[in-house]
Residue frames as a rotation matrix with the C-alpha (Angstrom) as fourth column:
UNK 1
0.851 -0.454 0.263 3.13
-0.076 0.389 0.918 4.59
-0.519 -0.802 0.296 -15.56
UNK 2
0.249 -0.848 -0.468 6.80
-0.946 -0.316 0.068 4.65
-0.206 0.426 -0.881 -16.38
UNK 3
0.641 -0.092 -0.762 8.67
-0.374 0.829 -0.415 1.74
0.670 0.551 0.497 -17.86
UNK 4
-0.414 -0.817 0.402 10.83
-0.777 0.087 -0.623 1.40
0.474 -0.570 -0.671 -14.75
UNK 5
0.016 0.380 -0.925 10.52
0.150 0.914 0.377 -1.82
0.989 -0.145 -0.042 -12.81
UNK 6
0.680 0.297 0.670 9.65
-0.611 -0.276 0.742 -2.26
0.406 -0.914 -0.006 -9.15
UNK 7
-0.229 -0.823 -0.520 12.43
-0.046 0.543 -0.838 -3.45
0.972 -0.168 -0.162 -6.86
UNK 8
0.868 0.494 -0.052 11.98
-0.010 0.122 0.992 -4.86
0.497 -0.861 0.111 -3.36
UNK 9
-0.272 -0.945 0.181 14.48
-0.256 -0.110 -0.960 -4.19
0.928 -0.307 -0.213 -0.57
UNK 10
0.213 0.240 -0.947 14.72
0.832 0.464 0.304 -5.52
0.512 -0.853 -0.101 2.95
UNK 11
0.988 0.152 0.005 14.91
0.120 -0.800 0.588 -3.04
0.094 -0.581 -0.809 5.82
UNK 12
0.414 -0.906 -0.088 18.60
0.390 0.089 0.916 -3.86
-0.822 -0.414 0.390 6.22
UNK 13
-0.191 -0.461 0.866 19.25
0.978 -0.021 0.205 -3.11
-0.077 0.887 0.455 2.54
UNK 14
0.591 0.465 0.659 17.44
0.516 -0.846 0.134 0.21
0.620 0.261 -0.740 2.80
UNK 15
0.930 -0.284 -0.232 19.42
0.070 -0.483 0.873 1.18
-0.360 -0.828 -0.429 5.90
UNK 16
0.038 -0.960 0.276 22.64
0.692 0.224 0.686 0.30
-0.721 0.165 0.673 4.07
UNK 17
0.022 0.044 0.999 21.60
0.913 -0.407 -0.002 2.48
0.407 0.912 -0.049 1.12
UNK 18
0.909 0.339 0.244 20.87
0.204 -0.870 0.449 5.38
0.364 -0.358 -0.860 3.49
UNK 19
0.658 -0.721 -0.217 24.24
0.269 -0.044 0.962 4.87
-0.703 -0.691 0.165 5.20
UNK 20
-0.258 -0.745 0.616 25.93
0.884 0.075 0.461 5.16
-0.390 0.663 0.639 1.78
UNK 21
-0.624 0.050 -0.779 24.03
-0.056 -0.998 -0.020 8.40
-0.779 0.031 0.626 1.20
UNK 22
-0.905 0.372 0.206 21.69
0.298 0.207 0.932 6.96
0.304 0.905 -0.298 -1.44
UNK 23
-0.712 0.692 -0.121 18.34
-0.414 -0.553 -0.723 8.72
-0.568 -0.464 0.680 -1.46
UNK 24
-0.109 0.807 0.581 14.87
0.513 0.546 -0.662 7.74
-0.851 0.226 -0.473 -2.61
UNK 25
-0.934 -0.141 0.329 13.92
0.359 -0.353 0.864 8.53
-0.006 0.925 0.380 -6.21
UNK 26
0.000 0.999 -0.038 10.40
0.996 0.003 0.086 9.35
0.086 -0.038 -0.996 -5.03
UNK 27
-0.636 -0.089 0.766 9.39
0.192 -0.980 0.046 12.96
0.747 0.176 0.641 -5.56
UNK 28
-0.468 0.434 -0.770 8.09
0.884 0.247 -0.398 13.46
0.018 -0.866 -0.499 -2.01
UNK 29
-0.833 0.194 -0.518 7.30
-0.079 -0.969 -0.236 17.15
-0.548 -0.156 0.822 -2.60
UNK 30
-0.690 0.598 -0.407 4.94
-0.537 -0.047 0.842 16.08
0.485 0.800 0.354 -5.39
UNK 31
-0.445 0.513 -0.734 3.40
0.549 0.804 0.229 13.39
0.708 -0.301 -0.639 -3.17
UNK 32
-0.648 0.146 -0.748 2.95
0.678 -0.339 -0.653 15.84
-0.348 -0.930 0.121 -0.29
UNK 33
-0.861 0.277 -0.427 1.30
-0.368 -0.918 0.146 18.35
-0.352 0.283 0.892 -2.63
UNK 34
-0.768 0.599 -0.226 -1.35
0.121 0.483 0.867 15.87
0.629 0.639 -0.444 -3.81
UNK 35
-0.453 0.733 0.507 -4.88
-0.891 -0.387 -0.237 16.56
0.022 -0.560 0.828 -2.62
UNK 36
-0.428 0.411 0.805 -7.34
-0.164 0.841 -0.516 13.83
-0.888 -0.353 -0.293 -1.70
UNK 37
0.661 0.704 -0.261 -9.05
-0.339 -0.030 -0.940 14.51
-0.669 0.710 0.219 -5.02
UNK 38
0.142 -0.710 -0.690 -5.74
-0.981 -0.010 -0.191 13.98
0.129 0.704 -0.698 -6.87
UNK 39
-0.780 -0.447 0.438 -5.26
-0.546 0.828 -0.127 10.66
-0.306 -0.338 -0.890 -5.11
UNK 40
0.002 0.874 0.485 -8.86
-0.105 0.483 -0.869 9.59
-0.994 -0.049 0.093 -5.78
UNK 41
0.698 0.238 -0.675 -8.49
-0.644 -0.205 -0.737 10.45
-0.314 0.949 0.010 -9.48
UNK 42
-0.247 -0.891 -0.380 -5.16
-0.959 0.280 -0.035 8.61
0.138 0.356 -0.924 -9.75
UNK 43
-0.765 -0.018 0.644 -6.54
-0.273 0.914 -0.299 5.44
-0.583 -0.404 -0.704 -8.16
UNK 44
0.300 0.950 0.083 -9.78
-0.202 0.149 -0.968 5.64
-0.932 0.273 0.237 -10.16
UNK 45
0.659 -0.088 -0.747 -7.78
-0.748 -0.181 -0.639 5.82
-0.079 0.980 -0.185 -13.41
UNK 46
-0.450 -0.893 0.023 -5.37
-0.893 0.450 0.018 3.02
-0.027 -0.012 -1.000 -12.40
UNK 47
0.234 0.603 -0.763 -6.52
-0.619 0.698 0.362 -0.45
0.750 0.388 0.536 -13.58
UNK 48
-0.591 -0.502 -0.632 -4.66
0.158 0.696 -0.701 -2.06
0.791 -0.514 -0.331 -10.67
UNK 49
-0.957 0.266 0.112 -7.15
-0.200 -0.331 -0.922 -0.35
-0.208 -0.905 0.370 -8.33
UNK 50
-0.416 0.854 -0.313 -10.28
-0.559 0.032 0.829 -1.58
0.718 0.519 0.464 -10.14
UNK 51
0.212 0.626 -0.750 -12.79
0.286 0.694 0.660 -2.80
0.934 -0.355 -0.032 -7.57
UNK 52
-0.295 -0.399 -0.868 -11.13
0.939 0.046 -0.341 -1.02
0.176 -0.916 0.362 -4.65
UNK 53
-0.631 -0.028 0.775 -12.73
0.219 -0.965 0.144 2.39
0.744 0.261 0.615 -5.17
UNK 54
0.310 0.846 0.435 -15.33
-0.291 -0.351 0.890 2.04
0.905 -0.402 0.137 -2.41
UNK 55
0.143 -0.342 -0.929 -13.03
0.800 0.593 -0.095 0.92
0.583 -0.729 0.359 0.40
UNK 56
0.893 0.114 0.435 -13.00
-0.168 -0.814 0.556 3.09
0.418 -0.570 -0.708 3.53
UNK 57
0.168 -0.943 -0.287 -9.27
0.496 0.333 -0.802 3.44
0.852 -0.008 0.523 4.25
UNK 58
0.257 -0.054 0.965 -9.79
-0.519 -0.850 0.091 5.74
0.815 -0.524 -0.247 7.25
UNK 59
0.771 0.066 0.634 -9.39
-0.612 0.352 0.708 2.85
-0.176 -0.934 0.311 9.70
UNK 60
0.771 -0.539 -0.339 -6.44
0.176 0.692 -0.700 1.23
0.612 0.480 0.629 7.95
UNK 61
0.765 -0.599 0.236 -3.34
-0.466 -0.262 0.845 0.59
-0.444 -0.757 -0.479 10.02
UNK 62
0.232 -0.793 -0.563 0.21
-0.766 0.207 -0.608 -0.25
0.599 0.572 -0.560 9.06
UNK 63
0.881 0.086 0.466 1.11
-0.369 0.742 0.560 -3.76
-0.298 -0.665 0.685 10.16
UNK 64
0.007 -0.921 -0.388 4.58
-0.875 0.183 -0.449 -5.24
0.485 0.343 -0.805 10.42
UNK 65
0.894 0.445 0.051 3.94
-0.413 0.773 0.481 -8.90
0.175 -0.452 0.875 11.24
UNK 66
-0.101 -0.905 0.412 6.60
-0.920 0.243 0.307 -10.96
-0.378 -0.348 -0.858 12.93
UNK 67
-0.542 -0.155 -0.826 7.46
-0.604 0.755 0.255 -14.39
0.584 0.637 -0.503 11.64
UNK 68
-0.987 0.125 0.097 5.89
0.004 0.635 -0.773 -15.89
-0.159 -0.763 -0.627 14.77
UNK 69
-0.296 0.955 -0.023 2.37
0.237 0.050 -0.970 -14.63
-0.925 -0.293 -0.241 14.14
UNK 70
-0.774 -0.080 -0.628 2.49
-0.511 -0.508 0.693 -13.95
-0.375 0.857 0.353 10.41
UNK 71
-0.884 0.434 -0.173 0.29
0.195 0.681 0.706 -16.86
0.424 0.591 -0.687 9.36
UNK 72
-0.353 0.777 -0.521 -2.34
0.886 0.100 -0.452 -16.12
-0.299 -0.622 -0.724 12.02
UNK 73
-0.373 0.153 -0.915 -2.39
-0.030 -0.988 -0.152 -12.48
-0.927 -0.029 0.373 10.99
UNK 74
-0.896 0.007 -0.444 -2.78
-0.443 -0.096 0.891 -13.34
-0.036 0.995 0.089 7.29
UNK 75
-0.711 0.682 -0.171 -5.65
0.626 0.725 0.286 -15.69
0.319 0.096 -0.943 8.08
UNK 76
-0.228 0.619 -0.751 -7.38
0.656 -0.472 -0.589 -12.91
-0.720 -0.627 -0.298 10.04
UNK 77
-0.594 -0.040 -0.803 -6.99
-0.431 -0.828 0.359 -10.57
-0.680 0.560 0.475 7.07
UNK 78
-0.940 0.238 -0.242 -8.44
-0.104 0.478 0.872 -13.19
0.324 0.846 -0.424 4.74
UNK 79
-0.484 0.803 -0.348 -11.41
0.872 0.414 -0.260 -13.79
-0.065 -0.429 -0.901 7.08
UNK 80
-0.265 0.352 -0.898 -12.07
0.198 -0.891 -0.408 -10.05
-0.944 -0.286 0.167 7.22
UNK 81
-0.814 -0.091 -0.574 -11.89
-0.507 -0.372 0.777 -9.82
-0.284 0.924 0.257 3.43
UNK 82
-0.826 0.545 -0.146 -14.37
0.382 0.730 0.567 -12.68
0.416 0.413 -0.811 2.99
UNK 83
-0.307 0.721 -0.622 -16.69
0.824 -0.125 -0.552 -11.10
-0.475 -0.682 -0.556 5.57
UNK 84
-0.408 0.100 -0.908 -16.58
-0.195 -0.981 -0.020 -7.75
-0.892 0.168 0.419 3.74
UNK 85
-0.933 0.022 -0.359 -17.26
-0.355 0.113 0.928 -9.42
0.061 0.993 -0.097 0.39
UNK 86
-0.681 0.706 -0.196 -20.37
0.685 0.708 0.171 -11.14
0.259 -0.018 -0.966 1.78
UNK 87
-0.556 0.490 -0.672 -21.91
0.245 -0.676 -0.695 -7.83
-0.794 -0.551 0.255 2.91
UNK 88
0.344 0.754 0.560 -24.89
0.843 0.015 -0.538 -6.73
-0.414 0.657 -0.630 0.81
UNK 89
-0.775 -0.585 0.239 -23.90
0.624 -0.648 0.436 -4.22
-0.101 0.487 0.867 -1.84
UNK 90
-0.016 0.807 0.591 -25.90
0.768 -0.369 0.524 -1.09
0.640 0.462 -0.614 -2.17
């Protein structure tokens, strides 16, 4: 991993950057060229992914919670996580 730091931006800040013509530093061609095996290898070798190697991501969905239901949504995620952790391993 590079020595660069991670920066968070709001959607409004990103839109302002795009309006100024600033582009992402992500090498999207490289990302698009990655095979599933490349991604599996990268996550397997990344210590931040330890313990997440057997998760089935095929049913994952992108969620953009609103402030109104954010807490309820987070509690549902936590309940699901606890339920998954209690399943028998094997």
